[in-house]
A tleap script that builds the chain and sets N, CA, C and O, in Angstrom:
source leaprc.protein.ff14SB
mol = sequence {
  NMET ARG THR THR SER ASP ARG ILE ARG HIE
  ALA VAL SER PHE GLU VAL ILE ALA LEU LEU
  ILE VAL THR PRO LEU GLY ALA TRP LEU PHE
  ASN HIE PRO LEU ALA ASP ILE GLY VAL VAL
  THR VAL ILE SER ALA THR ILE ALA THR GLY
  TRP ASN TYR LEU TYR ASN LEU GLY PHE ASP
  HIE ALA MET LYS ARG LEU ARG GLY THR VAL
  GLN LYS THR VAL LEU ILE ARG ILE LEU HIE
  ALA VAL LEU PHE GLU ILE GLY LEU LEU PHE
  VAL LEU ILE PRO PHE ILE ALA TRP HIE LEU
  GLN ILE PRO LEU TYR GLU ALA PHE ILE ILE
  ASP ILE ALA PHE ALA GLY PHE TYR LEU VAL
  TYR ALA PHE VAL PHE ASN TRP LEU TYR ASP
  VAL ILE PHE PRO VAL PRO GLN ASP GLN PRO
  CALA
}
set mol.1.N position { 81.093 86.040 35.415 }
set mol.1.CA position { 80.817 84.642 35.893 }
set mol.1.C position { 80.675 83.878 34.632 }
set mol.1.O position { 80.396 84.430 33.567 }
set mol.2.N position { 80.881 82.517 34.766 }
set mol.2.CA position { 80.813 81.570 33.594 }
set mol.2.C position { 79.369 81.206 33.573 }
set mol.2.O position { 78.652 81.350 34.563 }
set mol.3.N position { 78.931 80.713 32.384 }
set mol.3.CA position { 77.694 80.325 32.238 }
set mol.3.C position { 77.566 78.708 32.751 }
set mol.3.O position { 78.590 78.052 32.941 }
set mol.4.N position { 76.452 78.228 32.922 }
set mol.4.CA position { 76.340 76.675 33.324 }
set mol.4.C position { 76.911 75.789 32.172 }
set mol.4.O position { 77.568 74.807 32.516 }
set mol.5.N position { 76.724 76.042 30.792 }
set mol.5.CA position { 77.252 75.305 29.826 }
set mol.5.C position { 78.819 75.458 29.801 }
set mol.5.O position { 79.492 74.451 29.578 }
set mol.6.N position { 79.403 76.617 30.010 }
set mol.6.CA position { 80.737 76.688 30.234 }
set mol.6.C position { 81.450 75.954 31.323 }
set mol.6.O position { 82.523 75.377 31.143 }
set mol.7.N position { 80.801 76.001 32.474 }
set mol.7.CA position { 81.124 75.236 33.684 }
set mol.7.C position { 81.206 73.719 33.320 }
set mol.7.O position { 82.204 73.026 33.515 }
set mol.8.N position { 80.022 73.285 32.762 }
set mol.8.CA position { 79.895 71.887 32.388 }
set mol.8.C position { 81.063 71.459 31.497 }
set mol.8.O position { 81.683 70.425 31.745 }
set mol.9.N position { 81.366 72.246 30.463 }
set mol.9.CA position { 82.362 72.139 29.386 }
set mol.9.C position { 83.815 71.963 30.276 }
set mol.9.O position { 84.589 71.023 30.093 }
set mol.10.N position { 83.998 72.902 31.135 }
set mol.10.CA position { 85.181 72.867 32.001 }
set mol.10.C position { 85.249 71.637 32.803 }
set mol.10.O position { 86.313 71.020 32.848 }
set mol.11.N position { 84.200 71.217 33.449 }
set mol.11.CA position { 84.297 70.224 34.432 }
set mol.11.C position { 84.653 68.687 33.627 }
set mol.11.O position { 85.468 67.838 33.988 }
set mol.12.N position { 83.873 68.672 32.598 }
set mol.12.CA position { 84.128 67.299 31.747 }
set mol.12.C position { 85.346 67.193 30.932 }
set mol.12.O position { 85.963 66.136 30.795 }
set mol.13.N position { 85.713 68.418 30.341 }
set mol.13.CA position { 87.049 68.313 29.707 }
set mol.13.C position { 88.269 68.099 30.642 }
set mol.13.O position { 89.221 67.367 30.370 }
set mol.14.N position { 88.125 68.816 31.760 }
set mol.14.CA position { 89.159 68.505 32.754 }
set mol.14.C position { 89.385 67.135 33.266 }
set mol.14.O position { 90.511 66.673 33.450 }
set mol.15.N position { 88.189 66.448 33.508 }
set mol.15.CA position { 88.287 65.013 34.014 }
set mol.15.C position { 88.666 64.005 32.712 }
set mol.15.O position { 89.489 63.117 32.937 }
set mol.16.N position { 88.128 64.107 31.448 }
set mol.16.CA position { 88.510 63.380 30.246 }
set mol.16.C position { 89.934 63.315 30.158 }
set mol.16.O position { 90.528 62.238 30.102 }
set mol.17.N position { 90.566 64.549 30.142 }
set mol.17.CA position { 91.924 64.800 29.732 }
set mol.17.C position { 92.684 64.081 30.912 }
set mol.17.O position { 93.552 63.258 30.623 }
set mol.18.N position { 92.398 64.354 32.204 }
set mol.18.CA position { 93.135 63.792 33.342 }
set mol.18.C position { 93.182 62.242 33.332 }
set mol.18.O position { 94.160 61.581 33.680 }
set mol.19.N position { 91.986 61.738 32.884 }
set mol.19.CA position { 91.737 60.228 33.022 }
set mol.19.C position { 92.738 59.526 31.958 }
set mol.19.O position { 93.288 58.446 32.178 }
set mol.20.N position { 92.904 60.316 30.731 }
set mol.20.CA position { 93.704 59.668 29.708 }
set mol.20.C position { 95.195 59.732 30.193 }
set mol.20.O position { 96.010 58.967 29.677 }
set mol.21.N position { 95.522 60.483 31.016 }
set mol.21.CA position { 96.911 60.486 31.592 }
set mol.21.C position { 97.084 59.718 32.776 }
set mol.21.O position { 98.020 58.925 32.876 }
set mol.22.N position { 96.244 59.898 33.689 }
set mol.22.CA position { 96.388 59.370 35.121 }
set mol.22.C position { 96.183 57.759 35.127 }
set mol.22.O position { 97.010 57.039 35.685 }
set mol.23.N position { 95.206 57.309 34.572 }
set mol.23.CA position { 94.924 55.733 34.581 }
set mol.23.C position { 96.220 54.936 34.212 }
set mol.23.O position { 96.718 54.186 35.051 }
set mol.24.N position { 96.718 55.070 33.096 }
set mol.24.CA position { 97.836 54.249 32.758 }
set mol.24.C position { 99.018 54.457 33.689 }
set mol.24.O position { 99.637 53.504 34.161 }
set mol.25.N position { 99.340 55.822 33.961 }
set mol.25.CA position { 100.348 56.276 34.899 }
set mol.25.C position { 100.216 55.537 36.292 }
set mol.25.O position { 101.171 54.969 36.823 }
set mol.26.N position { 98.969 55.597 36.827 }
set mol.26.CA position { 98.554 55.007 38.169 }
set mol.26.C position { 98.869 53.513 38.231 }
set mol.26.O position { 99.549 53.028 39.135 }
set mol.27.N position { 98.280 52.721 37.104 }
set mol.27.CA position { 98.544 51.432 37.080 }
set mol.27.C position { 100.050 50.992 37.186 }
set mol.27.O position { 100.493 50.076 37.879 }
set mol.28.N position { 100.730 51.820 36.369 }
set mol.28.CA position { 102.241 51.430 36.298 }
set mol.28.C position { 102.924 51.732 37.631 }
set mol.28.O position { 103.637 50.894 38.184 }
set mol.29.N position { 102.691 52.949 38.135 }
set mol.29.CA position { 103.471 53.363 39.477 }
set mol.29.C position { 102.907 52.516 40.697 }
set mol.29.O position { 103.729 52.204 41.559 }
set mol.30.N position { 101.674 52.137 40.848 }
set mol.30.CA position { 101.344 51.330 41.825 }
set mol.30.C position { 101.219 49.884 41.714 }
set mol.30.O position { 100.851 49.166 42.644 }
set mol.31.N position { 101.538 49.473 40.544 }
set mol.31.CA position { 101.521 48.047 40.220 }
set mol.31.C position { 100.253 47.268 40.672 }
set mol.31.O position { 100.212 46.288 41.416 }
set mol.32.N position { 99.166 47.955 40.025 }
set mol.32.CA position { 97.636 47.354 40.191 }
set mol.32.C position { 97.277 47.223 38.687 }
set mol.32.O position { 97.807 47.897 37.803 }
set mol.33.N position { 96.346 46.310 38.496 }
set mol.33.CA position { 95.929 46.069 37.120 }
set mol.33.C position { 95.313 47.337 36.582 }
set mol.33.O position { 94.685 48.043 37.372 }
set mol.34.N position { 95.420 47.675 35.397 }
set mol.34.CA position { 94.871 48.745 34.737 }
set mol.34.C position { 93.304 48.993 34.871 }
set mol.34.O position { 92.785 50.109 34.854 }
set mol.35.N position { 92.593 47.718 35.013 }
set mol.35.CA position { 91.163 47.671 35.064 }
set mol.35.C position { 90.779 48.224 36.524 }
set mol.35.O position { 89.814 48.979 36.644 }
set mol.36.N position { 91.522 47.848 37.594 }
set mol.36.CA position { 91.318 48.188 39.046 }
set mol.36.C position { 91.548 49.763 39.064 }
set mol.36.O position { 90.711 50.530 39.540 }
set mol.37.N position { 92.680 50.159 38.539 }
set mol.37.CA position { 93.058 51.693 38.645 }
set mol.37.C position { 92.043 52.388 37.724 }
set mol.37.O position { 91.609 53.503 38.013 }
set mol.38.N position { 91.679 51.759 36.662 }
set mol.38.CA position { 90.497 52.439 35.772 }
set mol.38.C position { 89.378 52.713 36.593 }
set mol.38.O position { 88.932 53.855 36.700 }
set mol.39.N position { 88.835 51.608 37.258 }
set mol.39.CA position { 87.702 52.052 38.018 }
set mol.39.C position { 87.765 52.974 39.134 }
set mol.39.O position { 86.802 53.684 39.422 }
set mol.40.N position { 89.015 52.997 39.867 }
set mol.40.CA position { 89.275 53.952 40.845 }
set mol.40.C position { 89.326 55.273 40.179 }
set mol.40.O position { 88.894 56.248 40.795 }
set mol.41.N position { 89.838 55.419 38.907 }
set mol.41.CA position { 89.954 56.827 38.391 }
set mol.41.C position { 88.587 57.217 37.931 }
set mol.41.O position { 88.194 58.339 38.250 }
set mol.42.N position { 87.831 56.462 37.244 }
set mol.42.CA position { 86.510 56.798 36.707 }
set mol.42.C position { 85.649 57.168 37.729 }
set mol.42.O position { 84.955 58.178 37.615 }
set mol.43.N position { 85.610 56.336 38.894 }
set mol.43.CA position { 84.488 56.728 39.924 }
set mol.43.C position { 85.026 58.002 40.443 }
set mol.43.O position { 84.323 59.012 40.432 }
set mol.44.N position { 86.335 58.011 40.936 }
set mol.44.CA position { 86.962 59.248 41.501 }
set mol.44.C position { 86.804 60.381 40.577 }
set mol.44.O position { 86.615 61.496 41.063 }
set mol.45.N position { 86.863 60.220 39.227 }
set mol.45.CA position { 86.619 61.473 38.278 }
set mol.45.C position { 85.281 61.868 38.360 }
set mol.45.O position { 85.054 63.078 38.376 }
set mol.46.N position { 84.162 60.914 38.427 }
set mol.46.CA position { 82.895 61.203 38.663 }
set mol.46.C position { 82.509 62.071 39.760 }
set mol.46.O position { 81.869 63.116 39.644 }
set mol.47.N position { 82.982 61.517 40.920 }
set mol.47.CA position { 82.895 62.355 42.134 }
set mol.47.C position { 83.497 63.677 41.943 }
set mol.47.O position { 82.897 64.722 42.194 }
set mol.48.N position { 84.787 63.605 41.457 }
set mol.48.CA position { 85.301 65.070 41.381 }
set mol.48.C position { 84.811 65.902 40.361 }
set mol.48.O position { 85.046 67.110 40.375 }
set mol.49.N position { 84.129 65.344 39.446 }
set mol.49.CA position { 83.292 66.291 38.404 }
set mol.49.C position { 82.267 67.109 38.893 }
set mol.49.O position { 82.033 68.254 38.506 }
set mol.50.N position { 81.490 66.306 40.002 }
set mol.50.CA position { 80.388 67.061 40.693 }
set mol.50.C position { 81.030 68.021 41.705 }
set mol.50.O position { 80.554 69.144 41.867 }
set mol.51.N position { 82.071 67.609 42.366 }
set mol.51.CA position { 82.833 68.596 43.227 }
set mol.51.C position { 83.318 69.769 42.534 }
set mol.51.O position { 83.209 70.876 43.062 }
set mol.52.N position { 83.865 69.612 41.351 }
set mol.52.CA position { 84.461 70.540 40.591 }
set mol.52.C position { 83.415 71.594 40.261 }
set mol.52.O position { 83.681 72.775 40.479 }
set mol.53.N position { 82.323 71.264 39.784 }
set mol.53.CA position { 81.281 72.238 39.505 }
set mol.53.C position { 80.778 73.002 40.706 }
set mol.53.O position { 80.690 74.229 40.708 }
set mol.54.N position { 80.477 72.295 41.645 }
set mol.54.CA position { 80.091 72.951 42.903 }
set mol.54.C position { 81.139 73.890 43.490 }
set mol.54.O position { 80.811 75.016 43.867 }
set mol.55.N position { 82.364 73.460 43.574 }
set mol.55.CA position { 83.457 74.133 44.297 }
set mol.55.C position { 83.834 75.432 43.402 }
set mol.55.O position { 84.058 76.488 43.993 }
set mol.56.N position { 83.903 75.379 42.092 }
set mol.56.CA position { 84.263 76.440 41.270 }
set mol.56.C position { 83.111 77.476 41.368 }
set mol.56.O position { 83.356 78.675 41.508 }
set mol.57.N position { 81.845 76.983 41.291 }
set mol.57.CA position { 80.690 77.854 41.494 }
set mol.57.C position { 80.851 78.669 42.618 }
set mol.57.O position { 80.848 79.895 42.508 }
set mol.58.N position { 81.013 78.007 43.864 }
set mol.58.CA position { 81.202 78.630 45.084 }
set mol.58.C position { 82.392 79.494 45.211 }
set mol.58.O position { 82.328 80.610 45.727 }
set mol.59.N position { 83.441 78.997 44.758 }
set mol.59.CA position { 84.692 79.853 44.863 }
set mol.59.C position { 84.521 81.075 43.929 }
set mol.59.O position { 85.026 82.121 44.337 }
set mol.60.N position { 83.936 81.096 42.832 }
set mol.60.CA position { 83.570 82.230 42.008 }
set mol.60.C position { 82.725 83.154 42.706 }
set mol.60.O position { 82.995 84.353 42.639 }
set mol.61.N position { 81.704 82.742 43.390 }
set mol.61.CA position { 80.825 83.639 44.110 }
set mol.61.C position { 81.601 84.312 45.197 }
set mol.61.O position { 81.560 85.533 45.344 }
set mol.62.N position { 82.251 83.582 45.898 }
set mol.62.CA position { 83.189 84.079 47.174 }
set mol.62.C position { 84.052 85.101 46.573 }
set mol.62.O position { 83.980 86.228 47.064 }
set mol.63.N position { 84.897 84.892 45.547 }
set mol.63.CA position { 85.688 85.868 44.902 }
set mol.63.C position { 84.995 87.092 44.569 }
set mol.63.O position { 85.438 88.189 44.908 }
set mol.64.N position { 83.857 86.932 43.878 }
set mol.64.CA position { 83.022 88.139 43.420 }
set mol.64.C position { 82.608 88.841 44.650 }
set mol.64.O position { 82.766 90.060 44.585 }
set mol.65.N position { 82.181 88.447 45.617 }
set mol.65.CA position { 81.799 89.026 46.836 }
set mol.65.C position { 83.044 89.737 47.580 }
set mol.65.O position { 82.992 90.921 47.912 }
set mol.66.N position { 84.136 88.938 47.806 }
set mol.66.CA position { 85.227 89.353 48.473 }
set mol.66.C position { 86.038 90.436 47.634 }
set mol.66.O position { 86.464 91.446 48.193 }
set mol.67.N position { 86.227 90.213 46.360 }
set mol.67.CA position { 87.173 90.815 45.650 }
set mol.67.C position { 86.411 91.819 44.504 }
set mol.67.O position { 86.966 92.807 44.023 }
set mol.68.N position { 85.300 91.462 44.227 }
set mol.68.CA position { 84.575 92.196 43.191 }
set mol.68.C position { 84.802 91.740 41.799 }
set mol.68.O position { 84.348 92.401 40.866 }
set mol.69.N position { 85.491 90.628 41.597 }
set mol.69.CA position { 85.945 90.156 40.456 }
set mol.69.C position { 86.296 88.457 40.527 }
set mol.69.O position { 86.654 87.937 41.584 }
set mol.70.N position { 86.154 87.763 39.382 }
set mol.70.CA position { 86.514 86.567 39.509 }
set mol.70.C position { 87.881 86.325 38.737 }
set mol.70.O position { 88.254 85.184 38.465 }
set mol.71.N position { 88.512 87.307 38.442 }
set mol.71.CA position { 89.851 87.190 37.975 }
set mol.71.C position { 90.869 86.505 39.006 }
set mol.71.O position { 90.793 86.790 40.201 }
set mol.72.N position { 91.706 85.708 38.586 }
set mol.72.CA position { 92.494 84.982 39.659 }
set mol.72.C position { 94.042 85.390 39.453 }
set mol.72.O position { 94.562 85.516 38.344 }
set mol.73.N position { 94.683 85.573 40.651 }
set mol.73.CA position { 96.154 85.834 40.631 }
set mol.73.C position { 96.808 84.544 40.687 }
set mol.73.O position { 96.077 83.568 40.856 }
set mol.74.N position { 98.038 84.367 40.576 }
set mol.74.CA position { 98.798 83.242 40.734 }
set mol.74.C position { 98.660 82.520 42.123 }
set mol.74.O position { 98.563 81.299 42.243 }
set mol.75.N position { 98.664 83.405 43.135 }
set mol.75.CA position { 98.517 83.026 44.495 }
set mol.75.C position { 96.911 82.413 44.684 }
set mol.75.O position { 96.672 81.369 45.292 }
set mol.76.N position { 95.939 83.218 44.082 }
set mol.76.CA position { 94.790 82.512 44.208 }
set mol.76.C position { 94.623 81.325 43.451 }
set mol.76.O position { 93.914 80.444 43.937 }
set mol.77.N position { 95.191 81.136 42.266 }
set mol.77.CA position { 95.061 79.924 41.592 }
set mol.77.C position { 95.761 78.621 42.475 }
set mol.77.O position { 95.288 77.485 42.449 }
set mol.78.N position { 96.727 78.931 43.095 }
set mol.78.CA position { 97.433 77.907 43.919 }
set mol.78.C position { 96.475 77.631 45.130 }
set mol.78.O position { 96.251 76.454 45.412 }
set mol.79.N position { 95.901 78.620 45.858 }
set mol.79.CA position { 94.952 78.428 46.934 }
set mol.79.C position { 93.777 77.502 46.371 }
set mol.79.O position { 93.436 76.473 46.953 }
set mol.80.N position { 93.211 77.938 45.236 }
set mol.80.CA position { 92.060 77.285 44.576 }
set mol.80.C position { 92.354 75.949 44.393 }
set mol.80.O position { 91.548 75.135 44.845 }
set mol.81.N position { 93.508 75.489 43.728 }
set mol.81.CA position { 93.776 73.986 43.585 }
set mol.81.C position { 93.985 73.374 44.879 }
set mol.81.O position { 93.425 72.303 45.113 }
set mol.82.N position { 94.718 73.919 45.746 }
set mol.82.CA position { 95.095 73.085 46.995 }
set mol.82.C position { 93.763 72.827 47.848 }
set mol.82.O position { 93.622 71.766 48.456 }
set mol.83.N position { 92.815 73.810 47.871 }
set mol.83.CA position { 91.690 73.599 48.567 }
set mol.83.C position { 90.735 72.648 47.888 }
set mol.83.O position { 90.003 71.949 48.588 }
set mol.84.N position { 90.693 72.574 46.567 }
set mol.84.CA position { 89.801 71.658 45.768 }
set mol.84.C position { 90.318 70.217 46.185 }
set mol.84.O position { 89.541 69.344 46.571 }
set mol.85.N position { 91.674 70.036 46.081 }
set mol.85.CA position { 92.253 68.681 46.357 }
set mol.85.C position { 92.152 68.275 47.725 }
set mol.85.O position { 92.078 67.057 47.883 }
set mol.86.N position { 92.130 68.985 48.755 }
set mol.86.CA position { 91.965 68.729 50.237 }
set mol.86.C position { 90.562 68.132 50.345 }
set mol.86.O position { 90.354 67.032 50.857 }
set mol.87.N position { 89.597 68.931 49.826 }
set mol.87.CA position { 88.072 68.502 49.965 }
set mol.87.C position { 87.994 67.087 49.280 }
set mol.87.O position { 87.270 66.224 49.775 }
set mol.88.N position { 88.642 66.871 48.286 }
set mol.88.CA position { 88.481 65.534 47.458 }
set mol.88.C position { 89.181 64.393 48.323 }
set mol.88.O position { 88.638 63.288 48.328 }
set mol.89.N position { 90.309 64.579 49.029 }
set mol.89.CA position { 90.918 63.606 49.657 }
set mol.89.C position { 90.012 63.043 50.755 }
set mol.89.O position { 90.094 61.836 50.984 }
set mol.90.N position { 89.243 63.719 51.387 }
set mol.90.CA position { 88.376 63.234 52.421 }
set mol.90.C position { 87.318 62.235 52.061 }
set mol.90.O position { 86.915 61.400 52.871 }
set mol.91.N position { 86.841 62.340 50.737 }
set mol.91.CA position { 85.908 61.432 50.139 }
set mol.91.C position { 86.593 60.237 49.413 }
set mol.91.O position { 86.043 59.138 49.341 }
set mol.92.N position { 87.700 60.471 48.929 }
set mol.92.CA position { 88.219 59.341 47.913 }
set mol.92.C position { 89.037 58.182 48.731 }
set mol.92.O position { 89.013 57.015 48.342 }
set mol.93.N position { 89.698 58.557 49.793 }
set mol.93.CA position { 90.643 57.640 50.589 }
set mol.93.C position { 89.742 56.336 50.955 }
set mol.93.O position { 90.099 55.210 50.608 }
set mol.94.N position { 88.612 56.564 51.643 }
set mol.94.CA position { 87.847 55.330 51.862 }
set mol.94.C position { 87.543 54.439 50.779 }
set mol.94.O position { 87.766 53.232 50.867 }
set mol.95.N position { 87.000 55.028 49.671 }
set mol.95.CA position { 86.662 54.378 48.451 }
set mol.95.C position { 87.900 53.636 47.862 }
set mol.95.O position { 87.803 52.439 47.589 }
set mol.96.N position { 88.998 54.283 47.672 }
set mol.96.CA position { 90.172 53.729 47.172 }
set mol.96.C position { 90.609 52.365 47.803 }
set mol.96.O position { 90.972 51.344 47.218 }
set mol.97.N position { 90.469 52.634 49.305 }
set mol.97.CA position { 90.942 51.425 50.232 }
set mol.97.C position { 89.884 50.146 50.049 }
set mol.97.O position { 90.289 48.984 50.069 }
set mol.98.N position { 88.697 50.445 49.897 }
set mol.98.CA position { 87.678 49.583 49.791 }
set mol.98.C position { 87.846 48.964 48.432 }
set mol.98.O position { 87.861 47.733 48.389 }
set mol.99.N position { 87.978 49.660 47.288 }
set mol.99.CA position { 88.016 49.052 46.032 }
set mol.99.C position { 89.227 48.326 45.716 }
set mol.99.O position { 89.081 47.303 45.047 }
set mol.100.N position { 90.431 48.669 46.078 }
set mol.100.CA position { 91.707 47.961 45.965 }
set mol.100.C position { 91.941 47.060 47.115 }
set mol.100.O position { 92.975 46.393 47.069 }
set mol.101.N position { 91.208 46.930 48.080 }
set mol.101.CA position { 91.377 46.022 49.278 }
set mol.101.C position { 92.622 46.312 49.898 }
set mol.101.O position { 93.354 45.374 50.215 }
set mol.102.N position { 92.985 47.584 50.128 }
set mol.102.CA position { 94.278 48.017 50.776 }
set mol.102.C position { 93.955 48.685 52.063 }
set mol.102.O position { 92.843 49.178 52.252 }
set mol.103.N position { 94.951 48.715 52.999 }
set mol.103.CA position { 94.693 49.562 54.038 }
set mol.103.C position { 94.538 51.035 53.864 }
set mol.103.O position { 94.986 51.536 52.833 }
set mol.104.N position { 93.977 51.756 54.721 }
set mol.104.CA position { 93.717 53.191 54.735 }
set mol.104.C position { 94.958 53.994 54.387 }
set mol.104.O position { 94.897 54.934 53.595 }
set mol.105.N position { 96.231 53.570 55.060 }
set mol.105.CA position { 97.255 54.383 54.748 }
set mol.105.C position { 97.886 54.043 53.326 }
set mol.105.O position { 98.606 54.904 52.820 }
set mol.106.N position { 97.702 53.036 52.752 }
set mol.106.CA position { 98.154 52.635 51.328 }
set mol.106.C position { 97.179 53.454 50.331 }
set mol.106.O position { 97.590 53.915 49.266 }
set mol.107.N position { 95.934 53.579 50.752 }
set mol.107.CA position { 95.020 54.344 49.928 }
set mol.107.C position { 95.336 55.804 50.055 }
set mol.107.O position { 95.186 56.566 49.100 }
set mol.108.N position { 95.757 56.186 51.184 }
set mol.108.CA position { 96.088 57.601 51.512 }
set mol.108.C position { 97.353 58.000 50.648 }
set mol.108.O position { 97.397 59.104 50.105 }
set mol.109.N position { 98.376 57.086 50.531 }
set mol.109.CA position { 99.614 57.199 49.764 }
set mol.109.C position { 99.189 57.411 48.265 }
set mol.109.O position { 99.627 58.379 47.643 }
set mol.110.N position { 98.268 56.435 47.644 }
set mol.110.CA position { 97.822 56.497 46.179 }
set mol.110.C position { 97.065 57.831 46.021 }
set mol.110.O position { 97.199 58.597 45.068 }
set mol.111.N position { 96.334 57.990 46.974 }
set mol.111.CA position { 95.355 59.371 46.887 }
set mol.111.C position { 96.214 60.525 46.952 }
set mol.111.O position { 95.897 61.458 46.214 }
set mol.112.N position { 97.347 60.679 47.760 }
set mol.112.CA position { 98.277 61.797 47.815 }
set mol.112.C position { 99.025 61.878 46.326 }
set mol.112.O position { 99.237 62.932 45.727 }
set mol.113.N position { 99.351 60.651 45.892 }
set mol.113.CA position { 100.167 60.752 44.659 }
set mol.113.C position { 99.098 61.170 43.450 }
set mol.113.O position { 99.487 61.891 42.530 }
set mol.114.N position { 97.886 60.732 43.498 }
set mol.114.CA position { 96.775 61.273 42.498 }
set mol.114.C position { 96.735 62.825 42.674 }
set mol.114.O position { 96.774 63.609 41.726 }
set mol.115.N position { 96.649 63.199 44.055 }
set mol.115.CA position { 96.337 64.530 44.322 }
set mol.115.C position { 97.397 65.338 43.844 }
set mol.115.O position { 97.135 66.334 43.169 }
set mol.116.N position { 98.655 65.000 44.136 }
set mol.116.CA position { 99.931 65.807 43.556 }
set mol.116.C position { 99.787 65.870 42.083 }
set mol.116.O position { 99.989 66.957 41.542 }
set mol.117.N position { 99.474 64.872 41.390 }
set mol.117.CA position { 99.250 65.022 39.885 }
set mol.117.C position { 98.095 66.083 39.637 }
set mol.117.O position { 98.260 67.047 38.888 }
set mol.118.N position { 97.030 65.859 40.253 }
set mol.118.CA position { 95.916 66.696 39.928 }
set mol.118.C position { 96.091 68.180 40.410 }
set mol.118.O position { 95.511 69.149 39.921 }
set mol.119.N position { 96.943 68.198 41.401 }
set mol.119.CA position { 97.288 69.557 41.850 }
set mol.119.C position { 98.006 70.508 40.751 }
set mol.119.O position { 97.615 71.636 40.450 }
set mol.120.N position { 99.041 69.892 40.252 }
set mol.120.CA position { 99.758 70.451 39.099 }
set mol.120.C position { 98.867 70.574 37.874 }
set mol.120.O position { 98.784 71.629 37.246 }
set mol.121.N position { 98.157 69.397 37.526 }
set mol.121.CA position { 97.392 69.542 36.519 }
set mol.121.C position { 96.083 70.655 36.520 }
set mol.121.O position { 95.775 71.372 35.567 }
set mol.122.N position { 95.535 70.610 37.593 }
set mol.122.CA position { 94.396 71.675 37.910 }
set mol.122.C position { 95.032 73.151 37.694 }
set mol.122.O position { 94.469 74.030 37.041 }
set mol.123.N position { 96.054 73.268 38.217 }
set mol.123.CA position { 96.621 74.682 38.042 }
set mol.123.C position { 96.990 74.848 36.467 }
set mol.123.O position { 96.627 75.869 35.882 }
set mol.124.N position { 97.590 74.008 35.905 }
set mol.124.CA position { 97.982 74.129 34.488 }
set mol.124.C position { 96.547 74.242 33.394 }
set mol.124.O position { 96.368 75.049 32.481 }
set mol.125.N position { 95.696 73.186 33.842 }
set mol.125.CA position { 94.600 73.259 33.103 }
set mol.125.C position { 93.673 74.461 33.155 }
set mol.125.O position { 93.228 75.002 32.143 }
set mol.126.N position { 93.389 74.874 34.491 }
set mol.126.CA position { 92.571 75.995 34.581 }
set mol.126.C position { 93.248 77.345 34.026 }
set mol.126.O position { 92.596 78.295 33.593 }
set mol.127.N position { 94.427 77.300 34.089 }
set mol.127.CA position { 95.040 78.615 33.632 }
set mol.127.C position { 94.872 78.639 31.972 }
set mol.127.O position { 94.474 79.655 31.403 }
set mol.128.N position { 95.215 77.428 31.260 }
set mol.128.CA position { 94.980 77.510 30.001 }
set mol.128.C position { 93.488 77.626 29.605 }
set mol.128.O position { 93.183 78.264 28.597 }
set mol.129.N position { 92.565 77.032 30.365 }
set mol.129.CA position { 91.230 77.113 30.107 }
set mol.129.C position { 90.883 78.561 30.054 }
set mol.129.O position { 90.238 79.011 29.107 }
set mol.130.N position { 91.337 79.386 31.152 }
set mol.130.CA position { 90.898 80.761 31.291 }
set mol.130.C position { 91.614 81.528 29.987 }
set mol.130.O position { 91.044 82.536 29.569 }
set mol.131.N position { 92.629 81.163 29.445 }
set mol.131.CA position { 93.208 81.828 28.283 }
set mol.131.C position { 92.364 81.564 27.125 }
set mol.131.O position { 92.007 82.464 26.365 }
set mol.132.N position { 91.994 80.163 26.960 }
set mol.132.CA position { 91.315 79.697 25.727 }
set mol.132.C position { 89.742 80.242 25.838 }
set mol.132.O position { 89.164 80.664 24.835 }
set mol.133.N position { 89.240 80.206 26.862 }
set mol.133.CA position { 87.957 80.554 27.143 }
set mol.133.C position { 87.778 81.652 28.233 }
set mol.133.O position { 87.313 81.354 29.333 }
set mol.134.N position { 88.126 82.845 27.940 }
set mol.134.CA position { 88.178 84.019 28.977 }
set mol.134.C position { 86.797 84.245 29.674 }
set mol.134.O position { 85.776 84.063 29.011 }
set mol.135.N position { 86.725 84.606 30.886 }
set mol.135.CA position { 85.769 84.898 31.700 }
set mol.135.C position { 85.182 86.226 31.189 }
set mol.135.O position { 85.908 87.202 31.002 }
set mol.136.N position { 83.882 86.248 30.970 }
set mol.136.CA position { 83.327 87.407 30.525 }
set mol.136.C position { 83.301 88.482 31.595 }
set mol.136.O position { 82.898 88.171 32.716 }
set mol.137.N position { 83.718 89.783 31.327 }
set mol.137.CA position { 84.107 90.773 32.118 }
set mol.137.C position { 82.798 91.516 32.789 }
set mol.137.O position { 82.765 91.657 34.012 }
set mol.138.N position { 81.942 91.891 32.129 }
set mol.138.CA position { 80.837 92.810 32.801 }
set mol.138.C position { 79.511 92.151 32.961 }
set mol.138.O position { 78.458 92.720 32.672 }
set mol.139.N position { 79.590 90.861 33.459 }
set mol.139.CA position { 78.221 90.159 33.883 }
set mol.139.C position { 77.987 90.159 35.348 }
set mol.139.O position { 78.924 90.013 36.133 }
set mol.140.N position { 76.788 90.317 35.729 }
set mol.140.CA position { 76.426 90.315 37.167 }
set mol.140.C position { 76.538 88.957 37.804 }
set mol.140.O position { 76.387 87.936 37.133 }
set mol.141.N position { 76.791 88.933 39.036 }
set mol.141.CA position { 77.059 87.759 39.720 }
set mol.141.C position { 75.614 86.796 39.844 }
set mol.141.O position { 75.644 85.709 40.421 }
savepdb mol mol.pdb
quit
């Protein structure tokens, strides 16, 4: 299992790198001012950071209990990323609609696009993070 400081490093680095990529890309793709998309992405990232910590902690505990290890296969990594994004969709759509003053269906489209980006990004980032900062093998849950 990862330490608290490692989980914090993971969550913060995940969001900072993503913001540097997704904010200008979102402003360009959806033709909204960079500042408006910036607010959406920063607040969304703040919410996602808290969700990231709690979700990964719970996911690791479930894996340790069900599989006896926190080592992830490719299929488990895909499931991990998909479930993370589904949970986030339910929280972020109303906020995006409210802040950008757009209908819920437009916020859904924007959020799905962001989720698609984050789905691929989460898979790649988490894989690389595990390579760079391997999970300690023999620690109790």
